[in-house]
N, C-alpha and C positions, 0 to 999 in steps of 0.2 A: 675701809671707807676713807674718804678724804679727797683732797684735790691733788692732781698729778699733772706734771708737764710731760707730754708724750709726743712721739712721732706718729704721723698718720701714714699708714701703708697705702700703696697705690689702690689696692682693692677696696679699702675702706671708703674711698670717695664714692663708690657705687652703692654703698650700704645705706645711704641717707638722702632724704629729699632735701636736706639742708646743705650737705657738703657738695652735692652735684652742682647746684646753681652757683655756689661760691667758687668752685673750681672753674666753671665756665666764665664767670665774670672776671675772676682773677687772671685767667689766661688771656682774655681779651684785653684787659688793661695792660698786662705785661707786653703783649704784642704791640699795642698802640705806642708803647714807650721804646720799642725796638729791642726788647729783652727776651723775645721768643715766647713760646707757649709751653705750658706744662703738658706732659704726656697725658693721653686720654686715660681715664681710670680703668682699672681692670674690672672683670665681672664680679658681681656680688658673691660672697661666699655662700655655699649651700647652707640652708637653714637660717639665713638672716633675712631681715626685711627692713623696709625703710623706717618703720616705727620701732625703734629699739628701746627696751626698758633700761632702767639703771641710770637715769639722768639725775644729777644732783647739782646744787648750787656751784657756780664757778668761783674762781679766786677773787676774793675781796670785792664786794659789791661796789665799793667806791671806785674801782677800776672799770666798772661797767660790764663785768663778765658774769653772765647770769647762769649758765649751765651748759655742760658738755657731756658727751658720751662717756660712760664709765670705762676706764682702761687700767684697772688695778694690775700692776705688775708688768704690763706690756707683753709683747710677743718677742720671740727670739729674734735677735738682730735689730730690734727696735730700741728706741730710747724711752725710758719711763723713770721718773723720779718724783718722790712725794714733795708737795709744796705745803707742808703743815706747820712750818715754823713761823714765828712772828716776822713781819716784814719791816718793822720800824728801823732796825739797825742797818738793814740793807739800803733802804730808801735814804737814810741819813748819810750813808757812805757815798751813794751816788751824788747827792746834792752838795756834798762837801767838796767835790772836785771843781776845778775852775770852770768846766763846761758841764756842771752837774745836771742841768735840765735836759741837755741832749743825751747824756748817759742814762738818766732815768727813763726817758722816753724810749730809747733804743732797747732797753731791757725789760720794761714793764708796760709800756703803753701800746699793747697789741693784743689781738685775739688770735692771729695766725702769724707765725714767723716763717718766711719762705727763703729758699736758697737762690735769691735773685739780688743783684747788686743795684740798689737805688737809694737815693737820699729821701729822708722824710717818711711820710706815711701815705699809703694808698687806702683811701676810704671807699668801700663798696656799698652800694645801696641795698644789696641782698644781705640778709643776716647770716652770721656764722653759727647761730644757735636758735632754738625755738623761742619765739617771742622777742628776739633781738631786733634792733632797728637798723642794723648795718654791720659791717665788719671793718676793723682797722688792721691793716697788714703792714708789717715792717720787714726790713731786710736782715737776714741772718748774718750777712757780712758786717753790718753795722753793729749788731748785737754782739758778735764775736769780738770785734775791736773794742767795744765798750767794756766787755767782761775781762778782756786781757788787761786793760788799763787798771781795773780794780784789783785783779790778781796781783799785779805788780805792786800796787799800793799796799796790799795786805801781806806781801811776800808769801803768797800761797805756795806751799811746797809741792814739788812735782808728784809726790806720792799720793796726793789727794786725787781720787778717781774722778774722771770727767765723763767718760763714756765706756765704762767697764761692763755694761750689760744692765738690764732692768733692775733698778733699785740698788745698784752697787754703791752709789754715793750715799743714799739714805742709810744703808746698813753700815757703811764705813763710819759715818759720824755717830751712829748709835752704839757702835761697838768699841772694843779696846784699841783698835788701830788708830783712832783719832788721838787717844792719850799718848800712845807711843810716838806718833808723829809730832805732837806738841813738845815732848821731851827732847826729841832728836832735832827738831827744826823750830825752835822758838821764834816768834815774830808777832807782828800786829794781828795776824789772822786768828791767833788763839784767844785774843782779847775780845773779839766780836764773832763768836762762833756762828751765829745766825747769818751775819753778813758774809762770812767766809763760805758757808753752805750755799747760799744763793748765788754767790759769785761763781763757785764751781759748777752749780747746777745750770745756770744760764750759759756759761762758757761751754759746758759739755753739750747742751741742747743745740746751741748755734753751730758748733763744730760738727755735730752729727748731721744737722741739716745740710751743711755744705759738703760734707764727705759723702753722704748717702743720697743727696738730692731729695730729701724728704721735708715736708711741711711739719712744723711743730705747733701743737695746740695745747689747750688745757683739757683735762679729762676728769 
């Protein structure tokens, strides 16, 4: 159980009455901005239906994220990391930078993170979740840039996994590898482990979106 940051596979767009309209609205808005359209979603997987069970509250009600499809562990080739640590240190790190509000918004003020290069936020009138009032979309390019900035501030070592497979980062921080890295690569990152974790998580998520052309969501 818990909240996850996950990639959305192409076929998943056809599994939901929610995601299909979001994809259509997003593609239309990107095309209007001259950024092209997302590819059409693949067919629904056998045995799935639009009304899927397993929904649970989304990340931090104060961010307006109410609930998303369960995606524990992710599928092979996808991105999935757990978002179960306190966010306070990470938010404080974002806001402590000279352009802290911009960094904070690029990394946290979204419901979908997409591999398209644009400034600011795209607000859609269609919801990204059941009962939602709309969807806030941000660029993975901007999120990746913001996360790299924070990684530099924290002196995050290269051995911290970014996209090593589902739950690779979650397991790394929970296991002995994190302690070995702290001994071998001391730096600001080890003083704020929660902030370091989310920096690596959102950097990995954004880079996965750009490398694989996938949308990132909460699950």
